[in-house]
C-alpha positions as CSV (number, residue, x, y, z in Angstrom):
1,X,173.1,-30.9,122.0
2,X,176.7,-31.2,122.7
3,X,179.4,-29.0,121.3
4,X,182.3,-30.6,119.8
5,X,185.6,-29.2,118.6
6,X,187.4,-30.1,115.5
7,X,190.9,-29.0,114.2
8,X,191.7,-29.1,110.5
9,X,194.9,-30.7,109.5
10,X,195.4,-28.7,106.5
11,X,194.8,-25.0,107.5
12,X,195.0,-25.7,111.4
13,X,191.7,-23.9,112.0
14,X,189.9,-24.9,115.1
15,X,186.0,-24.7,115.2
16,X,183.2,-26.0,117.1
17,X,180.1,-27.9,115.9
18,X,176.8,-28.6,117.5
19,X,176.0,-32.3,117.0
20,X,174.1,-35.1,118.5
21,X,175.7,-37.6,120.3
22,X,174.4,-40.3,117.6
23,X,175.7,-38.0,114.4
24,X,178.8,-39.3,112.6
25,X,181.9,-37.1,113.4
26,X,182.7,-34.5,110.8
27,X,185.4,-35.3,108.3
28,X,185.7,-31.8,106.3
29,X,186.9,-28.4,107.3
30,X,184.2,-26.0,106.9
31,X,186.8,-23.3,105.8
32,X,189.2,-25.0,103.6
33,X,187.4,-28.6,103.0
34,X,190.5,-30.0,104.4
35,X,190.5,-33.4,106.8
36,X,189.4,-32.6,110.4
37,X,190.1,-34.4,113.7
38,X,187.8,-34.2,116.6
39,X,189.7,-32.7,119.6
40,X,189.2,-33.0,123.3
41,X,188.5,-29.5,124.8
42,X,188.4,-28.2,128.2
43,X,185.3,-27.8,129.9
44,X,183.8,-24.8,131.7
45,X,182.0,-27.2,134.4
46,X,183.8,-26.9,137.8
47,X,182.6,-28.3,141.1
48,X,183.4,-25.5,143.6
49,X,182.0,-24.8,147.1
50,X,181.3,-27.2,149.9
51,X,180.1,-30.7,149.6
52,X,182.1,-31.8,146.7
53,X,185.3,-33.1,148.6
54,X,185.8,-36.1,151.0
55,X,187.1,-33.8,153.7
56,X,183.7,-31.9,153.7
57,X,182.1,-34.9,154.9
58,X,184.4,-35.6,158.0
59,X,182.8,-37.6,161.0
60,X,182.3,-35.7,163.8
61,X,184.3,-36.8,166.9
62,X,182.8,-39.4,169.1
63,X,182.7,-39.1,172.9
64,X,185.7,-41.1,174.5
65,X,184.9,-44.7,175.2
66,X,182.1,-45.3,172.7
67,X,182.1,-45.7,169.0
68,X,179.0,-45.5,166.8
69,X,179.9,-48.6,164.9
70,X,180.3,-50.8,167.9
71,X,177.2,-49.5,169.6
72,X,175.1,-49.7,166.4
73,X,176.3,-53.5,165.9
74,X,175.5,-54.6,169.3
75,X,171.8,-53.0,169.1
76,X,171.0,-54.6,165.8
77,X,172.6,-57.7,166.6
78,X,170.7,-58.4,169.7
79,X,167.3,-57.7,167.9
80,X,168.4,-59.9,165.2
81,X,169.5,-62.8,167.1
82,X,166.1,-62.8,169.1
83,X,164.0,-62.3,166.2
84,X,161.4,-60.5,168.4
85,X,160.7,-56.7,168.1
86,X,160.4,-55.6,171.7
87,X,158.4,-52.5,171.1
88,X,154.9,-52.6,172.5
89,X,152.0,-52.3,170.3
90,X,148.3,-51.6,170.7
91,X,145.9,-54.7,171.1
92,X,143.9,-55.3,167.9
93,X,140.3,-54.4,168.2
94,X,137.7,-56.9,166.5
95,X,135.9,-55.3,163.6
96,X,132.3,-55.0,163.9
97,X,130.3,-56.4,161.2
98,X,127.1,-54.5,160.0
99,X,123.9,-56.3,160.9
């Protein structure tokens, strides 16, 4: 269950409440019965380490004179234009029917 923080407008007390997401927000301070307001609190969740930033996934340098996008497009483009897969396949064997 999420933890929500509330602040009382009368006594200024800040407190936490475990509530379901579907529960109605609290309206009364548990200390003085004053009106409370839900506040936005800081989270302790942090993304640290490698793999969380764009720079962690930098492309490896390509050999000069060729690029991955141009060579990949020409190979897939040739295959798509002809519509024929040029990879050899084994001939089909006829099934033997039981007598």
